[in-house]
N, C-alpha and C positions, 0 to 999 in steps of 0.2 A: 604658585602652581598654574594659575590661569594666565600668566603673562602680564598681569597688572602690576604697576608700581605699588609697593606696600607702604601704606600710610600708618603712622603710629596711632593716630586717633581712630583708625578702623579696627585695631586689635580688640578682641573680645574683652580684655581686661580694661582697656580705656573706655569702651562702650558701657561696661558694667559700672565703672566709676562715675559715669555721667548719669547713672540711674536707669539706663536702658536694660531691659530684661534680656539676657543672652541665654537662649534655651540650649542650643547646641551648635557646635562647629567642629569640622574635621580638618586635619592637616597631617603632613608627613614629616617625620624626623629622619635625617640622614646622618648616620654615624661615620666615624673616621674610616672604618673598614668597608664602607659602601653599603652597609645594611640599611634598609629602609623599613621603618615602622609606621603603620597607619594608626592615628590616634583620634578619638572622639572626645571633645571637651564639653563640659556643661558649666555655665557661669550664671551667677546671680549677684546683684549689687548688695552691699551692706549699707544700711541707712541709720542715721542717728535718730534721737527721739523726735526731732523736728521733720524727719523724712528726707533729710539731706544725705545724699550718698557720700560715703567716706572711704569706701574700699569695695572689694569684691571677693567672692569665694568661687574657686574653680575646682572641678574634678575632671580627671582624665581617665579614659578607658582605652586599652589597647585593642584595636579592631582589625589588626593585620590579618589574622586568619579568616575573619569574616569577609574582609574585602577580597582575599584570595579566593575563597569559596564562591563568592558572588561572581567574580570574574570567570572562574571555571564554569559555573552554571550558565552564564551568558554565552560563553564559547560553545558549550554543549548544545544549548538551545538553538544557536545559530547553525551549527553543523547539522542538527536534526532537521531544521527547517529547510536547509539547502538540499538535503537528501530527499525530503518529501517533494520539493518543487521539481527536482530533476529525475524523479522516479520514472521508470519506463511504463509504469502502470498508473491508472487513475485513482485519485483519492479525493473524496469530498465529505463534508460534515453537514448534517442537517440538525438544527437546534430544536429546542423544545416547542417552539412556535411553528415548526415545520418549514423553516426558511433555510436556504443554503447559506451556511455561515462561513465556510471556507472551502476552497477548491484549488488543487495544485494546477500549475500552468499547463501540464499535459492534458488535463480534463477540459480546460477552457478552450484549447485549440483542437481538441479531439472530439469526443462524444458530444460535448455541449457547445460545439463551435457556432451553432446558430441560435443560441439563447443569449440575448443581450437585453438588459443587464442580467448577470447570473448570480453574483454575490448579493445576498439579501432577497433573492427571488423565492417565492413560495415553490416548494418542490413539486406540488401538484401541477402548477402552471408550467413549469419547465418540462415535466414528463409529457404533458399533453402537446407541447410543441414538438417533442422528439418522436413520439410513438403514437400509433393509432389508439383510439379511446380504450378499446378492450385491453390492450397491452399496458397502456399507461395506468389504467385503473388497478390492474393486478400488481404492478410495481408499487404504486402508492399504498395499497393495502398491506403489502409486505413491510414497507418502511414503518407504517403506523403500528403494525403488530410488534415489531422489534422494539420500537420506542416505548410502547405501553407495557410490554411483558418482559423485555430483556432477553427474549429468546433470539439467538443468532439465526441467520439464514444463509445458506449456500446454494446458489442457483445451479440447476442442471444446465445442459447445453441450451443457451439462449440465442435463438436466431429468429429475427423478425424484420419485416420491412420498416424503414423509417417513415415518419409522417412528414418530416420537413424536406427530405430529399428523396429522389427516386433510387434508393439503394437498399440492399438487404445486408444487415450487419449482425455479427455474432459477438457475444460478450460472456466472460466468466466473471461472476461477482459474488461478494459476500457482504453481509450486514452485521454490525455489532453495536450494541448499545454502549455508550461511554458517558462519563461525567465531564461536563464542560467547565471552563473556568468560572462561570457564574453559579456553579453548583447544581445546575439543572441537567437532566438527562438529554442526550442527543444521540444521533445515529451516525456512525462512520461507515462509509461504503468504500470498499476496495474493489477495483475491477480491472480486467485485462481485455483489450480488444483482440479477439481471436478470429476476426473475419478472414484474414489471409490464411490462417491455419485451417479453418473449416472449408474454405474454397479449395485448398490443396487436397484435403481429405476427400472432398466430393469428386475432384478430378481424378484422384487415384482410384476411388471406388468405381467410377464410370469406366476407367481404363481397364480395370480388372474384369468388369462385367463384359466389356467388348471382347477382351481376350478369351473369356470362357465361351462366349457365343461363337467366336471364330474357331476355337478348338473343337467345340461340339459339332460345328458345321463340317469341319474337316475330319471328323471321327478320330481326333487326337485325344489321348488320355494323358493325364499328368499325375505324378505322385512326388512326395518329398520324403526324405529319410532323416531320422535323428541318428547321427553317427555314434552317439554314446549308448543308445539303447537298442538300435536297429529297428525301432518302430517306424512304420510307414504310414504316410497320410495319403489316402487315395481319393481322386475325384470320381464321380459317377461313371464317366466314360472309361476310365482305366479299370474300374472294377468289372465293367461289362467285358472289356477285352480279356481280362484274366479269368473270367468266369467266377467272380466273387460275388456273393449275395450283397445287396445294398446295405444290410445291417451287419455284415460280417467284417471283422477287422483282423488281419493277419500281419505278422511281422516279416522281416526280410528272410529269415531262415525258412519260414513256411512258404513264402512266395517262391524262393529258389527251388523248393521241392517240386514245384509245378513245371519247372524248366526241364527240357529233355536232357538226359544225362550227358549227351555229347556236347551240349551247349552250356551246361551249368557252370563250369569253371570260368569260361569266358564271360558269362553274364555276371557272375559274382565280382569279377575284376572291374566291371564297368560301373558298379554302384558302390 
């Protein structure tokens, strides 16, 4: 199976006959129809009263299904590992000693780009590299709380200036306690860099604010209509134009009643 030339004196039976203890060995059998079976053998020498080997006893176990299951598990683990590494969001694991035990590639080149080394680094040290002391201390406390209590954490909108670079960044992140391969508890953090999204939202909000200022300055009013219910949404200027009280809400039908009868049909057609 491994490309070596097979020597008869290396066979388990021959080794056992020489008095060597053969604990186990595995090999494949290929049948005429091409079927392959994986076998595990156990061997031990038989010795006479003087301790001289004169034969061997062997037992064989069919491990074909076990081998197949192990191969499928390896493929599954490899696929999962690749998905984690290529994920568009960040993932990292903190162990029971509060060290960063694993981190996907996106995290190492993203949020933690200025932390070197990062794997094996104490989380508290890493956070104090990335964030101002007050922010870092809060993050560290949240990790410790989840590690100690098992209580998950989901962050509200997180936007703060970085300590290592002159930027303001936003993240959405969650913490969950998990059991690590060594049997100890750890914390897994999933996070998404929402900096571009928050900046776009801020720009849109500022644009709307400027639009409202411009409309107010020009004495323009605006309203929107729900075509399914005929409900109207009025801004303050439009309510002043129509003579509607600030806390009053009227629908389209009521609003059209305020229009002069000669203009009502034409007005209804425009909305």
